[in-house]
Every structure is written in C-alpha cells, then in structure tokens.
Wavefront OBJ file of the C-alpha trace (Angstrom):
o trace
v 141.137 -58.184 -30.275
v 140.787 -60.345 -33.398
v 141.708 -58.430 -36.538
v 138.725 -57.587 -38.702
v 138.238 -59.672 -41.798
v 137.527 -57.907 -45.070
v 133.870 -58.056 -46.125
v 133.343 -60.344 -49.108
v 130.036 -59.321 -50.664
v 130.608 -61.540 -53.679
v 130.282 -64.580 -51.420
v 126.950 -63.588 -49.842
v 123.790 -65.353 -51.013
v 120.181 -64.203 -50.656
v 116.922 -65.367 -52.261
v 116.091 -64.279 -55.807
v 115.073 -60.639 -56.070
v 117.223 -59.481 -53.143
v 120.626 -57.806 -53.136
v 123.190 -57.093 -50.415
v 125.053 -53.788 -50.155
v 127.877 -52.760 -47.853
v 126.710 -49.796 -45.790
v 130.040 -49.485 -43.947
v 133.006 -51.556 -42.823
v 134.216 -48.955 -40.295
v 132.392 -50.194 -37.182
v 134.778 -52.460 -35.225
v 133.021 -55.321 -33.419
v 129.577 -54.138 -34.597
v 126.889 -55.718 -32.408
v 123.403 -54.427 -31.526
v 121.855 -51.653 -33.622
v 119.077 -49.173 -32.911
v 117.514 -46.512 -35.115
v 117.880 -42.862 -34.158
v 116.390 -39.914 -35.978
v 115.164 -40.718 -39.489
v 113.717 -38.297 -42.027
v 113.690 -37.814 -45.798
v 115.593 -41.037 -46.452
v 118.422 -40.034 -44.143
v 118.961 -41.461 -40.716
v 121.245 -42.440 -37.875
v 121.867 -45.965 -36.680
v 123.594 -46.378 -33.322
v 125.769 -49.455 -32.939
v 127.118 -50.984 -29.754
v 130.320 -52.982 -29.538
v 131.999 -55.174 -26.947
v 135.709 -55.601 -27.527
v 136.090 -52.041 -28.789
v 134.402 -50.545 -25.710
v 132.779 -47.961 -27.939
v 129.399 -46.908 -29.307
v 129.148 -45.636 -32.868
v 126.737 -43.482 -34.851
v 126.331 -44.407 -38.511
v 124.800 -41.586 -40.535
v 123.363 -42.923 -43.779
v 121.611 -41.464 -46.794
v 119.295 -42.667 -49.514
v 122.271 -43.068 -51.854
v 123.776 -45.719 -49.587
v 126.708 -43.636 -48.354
v 127.525 -43.709 -44.640
v 129.582 -41.692 -42.190
v 130.720 -43.264 -38.905
v 131.379 -41.349 -35.682
v 132.355 -42.550 -32.219
v 129.866 -41.242 -29.648
v 131.136 -43.082 -26.551
v 134.399 -44.783 -25.583
v 136.057 -46.440 -22.617
v 132.947 -48.389 -21.629
v 132.810 -51.993 -20.441
v 131.042 -54.257 -22.953
v 128.706 -51.564 -24.342
v 126.920 -54.018 -26.596
v 123.298 -52.986 -26.076
v 121.759 -49.816 -27.493
v 118.201 -48.476 -27.420
v 116.679 -45.163 -28.488
v 113.786 -43.230 -26.997
v 112.650 -39.586 -27.246
v 115.953 -38.397 -28.697
v 118.108 -40.138 -26.094
v 120.445 -43.074 -26.606
v 120.492 -45.755 -23.899
v 123.537 -48.026 -23.634
v 123.775 -51.317 -21.762
v 127.358 -51.553 -20.495
v 127.600 -54.604 -18.216
v 126.505 -53.446 -14.717
v 125.311 -50.050 -15.922
v 122.682 -48.614 -18.194
v 123.681 -45.156 -19.433
v 121.739 -42.422 -21.211
v 123.047 -39.861 -23.722
v 120.522 -37.038 -24.060
v 119.691 -35.219 -27.326
v 122.330 -37.359 -28.991
v 121.232 -36.883 -32.620
v 122.297 -33.218 -32.623
v 125.528 -33.773 -30.705
v 127.373 -36.406 -32.700
v 130.442 -34.199 -33.158
v 130.629 -33.455 -29.434
v 128.641 -36.140 -27.605
v 127.204 -35.344 -24.172
v 128.432 -36.929 -20.963
v 126.389 -40.002 -20.032
v 123.780 -40.034 -17.294
v 123.657 -43.202 -15.172
v 120.166 -44.670 -15.405
v 121.036 -47.745 -13.331
v 124.216 -49.327 -11.966
v 122.512 -52.242 -10.235
v 123.016 -55.042 -12.745
v 125.508 -57.880 -12.152
v 129.098 -57.252 -13.230
v 130.204 -60.741 -14.309
v 131.575 -60.593 -17.843
v 130.622 -64.204 -18.648
v 127.430 -63.726 -20.704
v 127.678 -60.033 -19.875
v 126.867 -58.664 -23.325
v 123.490 -56.991 -22.873
v 120.879 -56.598 -25.609
v 118.465 -53.862 -24.520
v 115.234 -52.534 -26.015
v 112.120 -50.589 -25.119
v 108.917 -52.595 -25.109
v 105.426 -51.500 -26.128
v 104.791 -50.829 -22.428
v 107.441 -48.077 -22.475
v 109.772 -50.011 -20.182
v 113.414 -50.831 -20.903
v 114.117 -54.566 -21.085
v 117.538 -55.815 -19.953
v 118.647 -59.488 -19.933
v 121.168 -60.922 -17.478
v 122.683 -64.215 -18.592
v 123.890 -67.048 -16.388
v 127.495 -66.380 -15.218
v 128.625 -69.810 -16.435
v 128.099 -72.512 -19.022
v 125.921 -74.575 -16.679
v 125.136 -73.761 -13.048
v 122.194 -72.973 -10.778
v 122.033 -69.169 -10.958
v 120.669 -66.876 -8.269
v 117.579 -64.745 -8.881
v 119.630 -61.957 -10.511
v 120.988 -64.162 -13.292
v 119.438 -66.227 -16.066
v 116.609 -63.711 -16.481
v 115.124 -61.002 -18.660
v 114.156 -57.948 -16.620
v 112.456 -54.644 -17.303
v 112.488 -51.265 -15.590
v 111.040 -47.807 -15.895
v 112.833 -45.332 -18.129
v 114.432 -43.750 -15.037
v 115.826 -47.088 -13.820
v 113.243 -47.666 -11.111
v 110.955 -50.649 -10.477
v 113.113 -53.470 -11.856
v 110.941 -56.532 -12.511
v 111.741 -60.017 -13.809
v 109.791 -60.906 -16.946
v 111.302 -64.313 -17.787
v 113.371 -66.872 -15.857
v 115.360 -69.945 -16.820
v 117.053 -68.035 -19.646
v 120.688 -69.072 -20.106
v 121.786 -66.159 -22.304
v 119.504 -64.025 -24.432
v 121.191 -61.533 -26.757
v 118.164 -60.691 -28.874
v 114.438 -60.061 -28.487
v 111.477 -58.232 -29.996
v 107.708 -57.952 -29.656
v 105.081 -59.467 -31.909
v 103.266 -56.856 -33.992
v 100.110 -58.982 -33.641
v 99.719 -59.462 -29.889
v 102.752 -57.628 -28.428
v 104.129 -60.739 -26.740
v 107.876 -60.807 -26.130
v 109.932 -63.241 -28.225
v 113.623 -63.884 -27.588
v 116.566 -66.010 -28.654
v 118.393 -68.080 -26.047
v 121.789 -69.752 -26.427
v 121.874 -73.418 -25.374
v 124.568 -74.811 -23.097
v 127.904 -76.141 -24.330
v 129.791 -79.419 -23.933
v 126.992 -81.884 -24.678
v 128.302 -82.781 -28.117
v 127.738 -81.484 -31.635
v 123.964 -81.735 -31.755
v 122.632 -80.919 -28.278
v 121.032 -78.787 -27.160
v 119.399 -76.513 -29.718
v 119.394 -72.758 -29.325
v 115.847 -71.591 -28.707
v 113.327 -69.095 -30.005
v 111.028 -68.467 -27.047
v 107.771 -66.601 -26.502
v 106.729 -65.053 -23.179
v 103.014 -65.412 -22.488
v 102.996 -64.481 -18.782
v 105.227 -62.442 -16.496
v 107.810 -64.538 -14.672
v 107.521 -67.508 -17.043
v 110.311 -70.104 -16.652
v 112.052 -71.558 -19.732
v 113.956 -74.392 -18.079
v 117.607 -73.465 -17.583
v 119.566 -75.152 -16.013
v 117.213 -78.108 -15.509
v 115.943 -78.650 -19.039
v 117.223 -77.659 -22.488
v 115.291 -77.161 -25.761
v 112.089 -78.123 -23.944
v 112.716 -81.860 -23.902
v 116.313 -82.619 -22.836
v 117.066 -82.896 -19.100
v 120.470 -81.560 -18.125
v 122.920 -84.335 -17.064
v 123.745 -82.494 -13.830
v 120.556 -80.621 -12.899
v 117.827 -82.470 -14.813
v 116.957 -84.835 -11.962
v 115.833 -81.921 -9.795
v 112.908 -80.766 -11.981
v 111.035 -82.226 -14.947
v 110.953 -80.643 -18.407
v 107.149 -80.624 -18.200
v 107.373 -77.902 -15.519
v 108.734 -75.354 -17.976
v 107.740 -73.555 -21.163
v 108.948 -75.259 -24.317
v 110.538 -73.162 -27.076
v 108.445 -71.794 -29.902
v 111.118 -73.126 -32.275
v 114.406 -75.007 -32.087
v 117.119 -73.141 -33.973
v 119.872 -75.764 -34.064
v 122.694 -76.663 -31.715
v 125.485 -74.105 -31.257
v 124.297 -71.732 -33.996
v 124.661 -68.882 -31.447
v 121.391 -67.111 -32.219
v 121.773 -63.440 -31.277
v 119.846 -60.387 -32.497
v 116.299 -60.876 -33.804
v 113.503 -58.629 -35.057
v 110.049 -58.966 -36.509
v 109.805 -57.647 -40.052
v 106.938 -55.213 -40.507
v 108.031 -53.446 -43.679
v 106.492 -53.541 -47.137
v 109.605 -53.625 -49.360
v 110.053 -57.399 -49.032
v 107.440 -59.735 -50.560
v 104.248 -60.366 -48.599
v 105.459 -63.808 -47.474
v 108.177 -62.109 -45.404
v 105.901 -59.751 -43.477
v 105.570 -60.677 -39.834
v 108.548 -63.031 -40.094
v 111.293 -63.041 -37.488
v 114.822 -62.484 -38.786
v 117.576 -63.932 -36.588
v 121.341 -63.354 -36.756
v 123.230 -66.595 -36.125
v 126.713 -65.695 -34.916
v 128.023 -69.206 -35.528
v 129.477 -72.092 -33.555
v 132.864 -72.152 -31.832
v 132.665 -75.605 -30.229
v 131.456 -77.990 -32.899
v 133.404 -80.432 -35.089
v 131.739 -78.930 -38.184
v 130.738 -75.282 -38.041
v 127.094 -74.212 -38.158
v 125.321 -70.868 -38.087
v 127.142 -67.894 -39.620
v 123.983 -66.767 -41.388
v 120.714 -64.892 -41.027
v 117.575 -67.027 -40.942
v 113.899 -66.177 -41.065
v 111.087 -67.798 -39.104
v 107.468 -67.391 -40.208
v 104.910 -66.868 -37.412
v 101.213 -67.493 -38.035
v 98.247 -65.614 -36.614
v 98.078 -67.944 -33.601
v 101.686 -67.265 -32.652
v 103.039 -70.565 -33.948
v 106.565 -70.450 -35.322
v 107.631 -72.314 -38.421
v 110.924 -73.963 -39.262
v 113.922 -71.607 -39.623
v 114.881 -70.979 -43.256
v 118.224 -69.564 -44.470
v 117.990 -65.980 -45.734
v 121.521 -64.514 -45.855
v 124.381 -67.001 -46.223
v 128.023 -67.037 -47.271
v 129.910 -65.886 -44.173
v 131.075 -69.492 -43.796
v 132.854 -70.948 -46.822
v 133.618 -74.667 -47.283
v 135.939 -75.687 -50.117
v 135.931 -78.952 -52.022
v 138.305 -80.535 -49.509
v 135.973 -79.673 -46.633
v 138.177 -76.884 -45.253
v 136.097 -74.245 -43.459
v 136.800 -70.518 -43.622
v 134.853 -67.857 -41.728
v 135.139 -64.212 -42.751
v 132.035 -62.752 -41.072
v 129.739 -63.319 -38.081
v 126.215 -61.817 -38.067
v 125.325 -60.259 -34.704
v 122.103 -58.295 -35.170
v 119.387 -57.388 -37.673
v 117.422 -54.149 -37.934
v 114.621 -53.245 -40.365
v 114.790 -49.663 -41.638
v 111.738 -47.454 -42.296
v 112.025 -48.018 -46.053
v 111.653 -51.781 -45.541
v 115.283 -52.748 -46.151
v 117.139 -54.814 -43.540
v 120.462 -54.043 -41.852
v 122.771 -56.835 -40.662
v 125.729 -56.171 -38.369
v 128.890 -58.284 -38.551
v 131.219 -58.093 -35.563
v 134.066 -60.005 -37.216
v 134.361 -57.830 -40.323
v 133.298 -54.699 -38.422
v 130.662 -54.144 -41.065
v 126.993 -53.372 -41.581
v 125.191 -54.713 -44.656
v 121.900 -53.544 -46.135
v 119.573 -56.060 -47.785
v 117.086 -54.665 -50.300
v 114.419 -56.178 -52.519
v 113.271 -55.020 -55.932
v 111.935 -56.499 -59.171
v 114.909 -55.137 -61.145
v 117.473 -57.041 -59.120
v 119.247 -59.936 -60.825
v 118.489 -63.419 -59.419
v 120.695 -64.871 -56.706
v 122.178 -61.569 -55.572
l 1 2 3 4 5 6 7 8 9 10 11 12 13 14 15 16 17 18 19 20 21 22 23 24 25 26 27 28 29 30 31 32 33 34 35 36 37 38 39 40 41 42 43 44 45 46 47 48 49 50 51 52 53 54 55 56 57 58 59 60 61 62 63 64 65 66 67 68 69 70 71 72 73 74 75 76 77 78 79 80 81 82 83 84 85 86 87 88 89 90 91 92 93 94 95 96 97 98 99 100 101 102 103 104 105 106 107 108 109 110 111 112 113 114 115 116 117 118 119 120 121 122 123 124 125 126 127 128 129 130 131 132 133 134 135 136 137 138 139 140 141 142 143 144 145 146 147 148 149 150 151 152 153 154 155 156 157 158 159 160 161 162 163 164 165 166 167 168 169 170 171 172 173 174 175 176 177 178 179 180 181 182 183 184 185 186 187 188 189 190 191 192 193 194 195 196 197 198 199 200 201 202 203 204 205 206 207 208 209 210 211 212 213 214 215 216 217 218 219 220 221 222 223 224 225 226 227 228 229 230 231 232 233 234 235 236 237 238 239 240 241 242 243 244 245 246 247 248 249 250 251 252 253 254 255 256 257 258 259 260 261 262 263 264 265 266 267 268 269 270 271 272 273 274 275 276 277 278 279 280 281 282 283 284 285 286 287 288 289 290 291 292 293 294 295 296 297 298 299 300 301 302 303 304 305 306 307 308 309 310 311 312 313 314 315 316 317 318 319 320 321 322 323 324 325 326 327 328 329 330 331 332 333 334 335 336 337 338 339 340 341 342 343 344 345 346 347 348 349 350 351 352 353 354 355 356 357 358 359 360 361 362 363
C-alpha cells in the first residue's frame, strides 16, 4: 500500500467565498461515501476503501470535529457503500453485503448479510460504486476486465437489482468502467462517469459524462470512444453512430470517479443542479491532468456544459515544471446543510467545502 501523504490545505484553491476544512485524515484509502443517520447537525458518513479492505464510519458534528471507527474489515475491494432504511450496503467485488441497524452498532458492528454473491470476481476494474436509485433499486456497475477487449454480457455494464438481491437487470451497456453515478433531480435520469481506455496517447480518448435515457442503452465500448473516435482494434466492427454520445467530454485520462448532483442551498444559486465530479488524476500521461474536483452545469433540457475547475491544488507544478501529487480526489458528497465532502484516497482524508459571505476570497 502506498503511504498516505499529509493533507496540505494551504495548497487547495476554491472560488471566492468558499473555504476548505479538513474533516479527518484518519480514513486510509478513502473512496466512496454515503450518508447515514443525520440529525441536529450531527451525522455519520460511511466510507469504503479498496487497499485497506475496510469500511469506516465517520461521526461528525456541527463544530467540524470527527471520530472515525472501523465497521468492517477483511473484505475484498469494499469500495462501494450505500445506505437505506438504517442498513449499510457494501459492494465488495463479487459480493454485495448488508449491515443492519448499523448506526446504533458502530462500537460492535453486526455480522454482514450476503445480499448477492453473483457479480464477477475479476479485480481489474473491480472497484464498485453502488447507490440506490429513485426506483428503490440498488445500482451496481461491473467494469470491463481489461483495458480494451470485447467483454461478455456480465462486464462493461451498469446493473440494478431489488434490495434483496433479486431480479438483476442491465441498465446500460458499453461502459468501460464507471466509478460514479447519480440521478438528475429534474427528470430522475441516471448520469454516470466512465473512464476512457488507455494507450492511445496523451489526448485520446476523453473520459465521459453520460446520461441514460432508456434501459439497456449502449455507450460504445469497446467499439467507439468519447462518441466520435473508433477504437483501432474494434472500431471497424460497429460505427460510432450506433451508440449514445456522451453528455460531456471530461478530458483524457483525468480518471473521473465519484459524482453527485448538488441540490443544496448553501452554495450560490449558480451551483444548484450542477454535477460535481472527483477527478482522481492521470497515471499514464506525459504531463499529469485531473487531480481536482470539477463542476458541470446542466440546463433544464438535460444539456451539460463545459467542466469547470472547482477544487484544485492536489497537483503542484513548480517553476521548473516538476510535478508533485499529494492528494487524489475519489468521491464527492453533499451534506444536508449544503456543504460538500470530498474524499482523498492518497492522503486518507475527507475535506469539507463550505460557502459563506464572511469567508476571505480565494480560500
């Protein structure tokens, strides 16, 4: 496991009127987050991890203090977490587990119940992001088990199932690796990030922000990338015109992961209904990109705008051009008070972004 870097809040940049606080730096390999019980300004955020094999509960208060507990350990890639009716659901590679009445049992967590053990077990693109949709079903993506290949029907998809694990159905196909999705507050359509393939150079193809408008919709992988670029190996088999184009191109190799619509009222009106996306950052580019949180405005017709930087500074470039990375955003999560959490799996940290008229510019 890579040693955690120390959070460097003084290097983080946000638009005027915002500030960034450190909620905790005691969550190794912090990935997906989900909100548990929340009342009177106090709450619980559950955080999945991958390398650590653990799931954490972060208890936070209005003052900004946080207490971290381990609620599960010894799991295989337990990245995905979702919460429903007092139970915590965990996506751990081939299995989806459920921890009942978890909020009241943090000191002595219950044994998990297996909801499903029928998902593929390949670890390549095996980090699941899971969430309950407005239809009450649990959505589970299964990435392609490769950089580029022709996957079978169980891979390269986003699926959903009943809360008891029954009736698994494929919602979207041609999805290389989605590690983030959410539903529009306007029309309840599913939007998701998708990581583009590697080894086509610095600038191709772009990661995608996609929108599902019909069940079973195909988004092109492995035949077509970013809606308009045929794959060198598979592109001759099917035309790009056969598939759904992305709602927005996010940039090549930015590694777009967790995303959420912002429905709070703390941020200015221009931010409401925007999508916030955590860009984990490139590993295979001559000059690094990503390592930030961006926002994408979506209009009333479901049209996405151009991504704009929101939280930057995890990647530092000195005057000689030397690049240093100390943090990697993995997920975003709006809280009931309208602030925004950002997880960082390199520093093992969770940051809280607030807005207020008394906040000094640039911080």
